[in-house]
N, C-alpha and C positions, 0 to 999 in steps of 0.2 A: 687756148694755145698749147700745143704739144711740142715740147723741146726735148731733143735727144742728143746724146753724145756717144761716139763709138770710135775706139781705136781699131781701125780696119786692118792694120798690119799688112799693107800693100794693096792699094786700090786696083792695080793692074791685075793682081791675082783674084781679088775679092769682088770685082765690079758686079758680076752676075748675082752674087749673094746680096750685095747692097741694094741693087735694083729690086730684087725680090722682097727684101725687107721693107723698103720704102713703100712698096705696093700694099703690104698687109699692115704695117705699123702706122702709116700715114702721119708721120711727124710734120708739123708746120716748119720746124727748124731742125736741121741736123748738123752738129759739129763733128767733124772727123779728124782723126790724128793718124800719124804714120801712113800717109798716102803713098810716100816713097815715089813720087812723080815730080818731074819738072813741070813748070806751069804750062808749057806748050803741049805736054802729053795729057793734061787733065781732061777727062771726058765730059766737058761742060754740055755738049749737045745731047749726050745720053740723059743727063739730068734734066735738061730743058724739056725733053720729050715727056718726062714724068711731071712737068709743071714746076720745076725748081729753078730759080736763079742760083748762081754759084759764084763763090769767090774762093781763090786758092792761093796759098803761099807755099811753094815747093822748091826743092833744090836738087831733085834727082832721086838717087837710090836710098837716101836717108831722110828721116823726119817728114815734114810736110803736114800742113793743117788746112782745113777747108771748112766753109760754112755753106750749107744749102738752105734756101728759104723759099717758101711759096706765099709769104706775106710781105714781100718787099725786101730789098737788099741795098742799103745806102751807106754812105760814109765809111767805105772799106779802108782799113788801115792795117798794114802788115807790120808786125813787131811792135816794139815800144816806140814812143814818140819823141824821145829826147835827142834822136839823131846821132848818137855817139857810137853806133856800130853799123856794119853792113848786115841787115837782117837776112839777106839771102844766104848767108853762111850758116844760119841756124834753122830758119823756117819752122819755128815752134809757137808762133803766136799770131792770131788773126782776129781782127775786130770788124763788126758790121752792125748796123742798126736794122732790125727786122721787126716790122709791125709795131714800132714804137719801143722796142726793147733793145738795149745795147747788149750785144752778144760777143763774148770772147771765146775762141777755141784755142785751148792751150795743150801743149805737149811738153811737160816738164822733163828736164834731163834726168837720166836714170841714176847717176851718181856712182855706180859701180861698186865702190868699196868705201866704207866710213874712213875718213882721214885722208883719202886720196885727193889729188888735184881735181878729179871729176866730181867728187863729193862736195868740195868747197865751191866749185863752179855751180853746182846744183843749188846750194844754199844761197849763193849770190843771185842766181836767176830768180829764185822764189822771193828774195827780198826786193829785187827790182820790180817784180810783179806787184808786190804790196805797195811799193812807192808809187807805181803807176796808178794804182787805185786811189791812193791818198791825194795825189796831185792832179789827176785827170778825170776822176769819176766822182759821182755823188751818191753816197749811201742811201739817200732818200729817194733816188730815182729808180727806174726799172732797168736792172742790170743782172745778167747772168754770166758767170765764168764757168765754162764747161770743158771737160777733157780728162786726159790721162795725167794725173798729178804725180804718179810714181811715189805716192805716200799713202800708207794705210793710217788713217787718222787716229785710231785707237785699237786696243787689243781685240775688240769685237770684230775688227776688220781683217783679222789674220787667223789662218786655220790653226796654227799652233805658235803662240807668241814665244814659247821657250826655244823653238827652232830658229827664230829669226831675230830675236833681240841681239843687238850688237851689229846687225847688218843694216844695209840701206833699206829705205822704205818705212822703217819702223823706229829710226833713231829719234831721240828726244828733240834734236835740233830741227829735223825735218817736220816732225809733228807740230812743233812750236811755230814754224813758218806758216803752216796751213792754219793753225789756230789764230795767228795774227790777222789773217784775212777775215776770219769770222769775227774777231774783235772789232775790225774796221766796220763791219756791217753786213757781212755775207752769211747766209744760212745754208748749211748742208741739208738740202731739202729731202734727200732720201732718209737721213736720220731723223728728220722731223716726222716722217711717216712711220718709220720702223726702228725699233730699239734692239731687235734681236741680233745675236751674233750669227756667224756662219752664212752670211749673205754677201757673196763675193761677185766681182766683175771680171776677174782675171784668174786664169789657171794655166800653169806651165803645160806645154805640149807633152813633156816627158812624163814617164812613169804613171800614166793614167790619172794624173792629178784631178782632172775634171770629174771623172767618175768616182774618184775616192774622196771628193770634197775638200781637196787641199788647194785653197785659193786665197786671194787677197781682194779687198775692196779698195781699189786705187783710182777708179773712174768716178768723178764727182760732178754734180751740178750745184754750184754755189750761187745763190740768188739773194738779192737785197730783200729786206723785210717786206716791202710793199708787194713784192711778188710772192714771197714765201707764205704770206698770210692768205694768198689766193690759191695755194696748192690744193688740188683735189685728188691727186693720184700719182703714184710713182712705182716704177718697176725696173728690175734688172732682167732683161729678156734672155734667160738661159737657153731658150730654144734656138736662138741665133748662134750659140756656141756649139751646137750639135751638127751632125751631118758631114758632108764632103767639103774639105778645104775651109774649115772655119777659121776666123781670127782667134787668137788666144784670149781676146777680150769679148765680153758680151755688151750689147748696147744698154744704156741707161736712159729711161724716159721719165718725163714729169709733165703732168697736165696742170695748167693754171687757168682758173675761171676768168 
């Protein structure tokens, strides 16, 4: 089973590139973030023509998450399950069961600036995700949480730690929030395969950052141990970051036996 995640940064703009990528990468499951579409505008028929069932949680011009699957798509839940908020106001979390695997597509808030109300909201969101895992998921089951976490887990995942320490995406509290999910029972499968630094999934559009190698690894596939033990291959597809009108993120793929 090939599972992939990709922040497409506007599906309306990027749909032809996503269709092309699906044709050559052939994932069984694709989690997308930042679709920036309302549910009624989501191109489900285009994906159905390629053999994918689709679920989407969108709110229009901001956020938006989706799951595509050609191995079944059941028990779809948008957002958290405690019912304490209107999930359509955020559209950052979507769950579905695909081929016996519980899949979460997540788009973690950016946080903007350490110490700001947006930063505190980001930490609260990450803690809520952890609590959802604790109360609603089984670490011994088949589960993957995929998406744009807006957190670089350690200094290997940052082009120059001295340039970013003190900012969002690299603060100790953010990294501890992601580490807490690993402590619960999730494995960063890309890091299980590769230990090297300078392996990034996001590059700013400005100043030639992609070509200069100034990036961050903030897109993650976190899997329970039963799946991580069956990992056979993983890749950040830099090719998809090239060419005309690319997203600022590259897709991340993982194969499980």
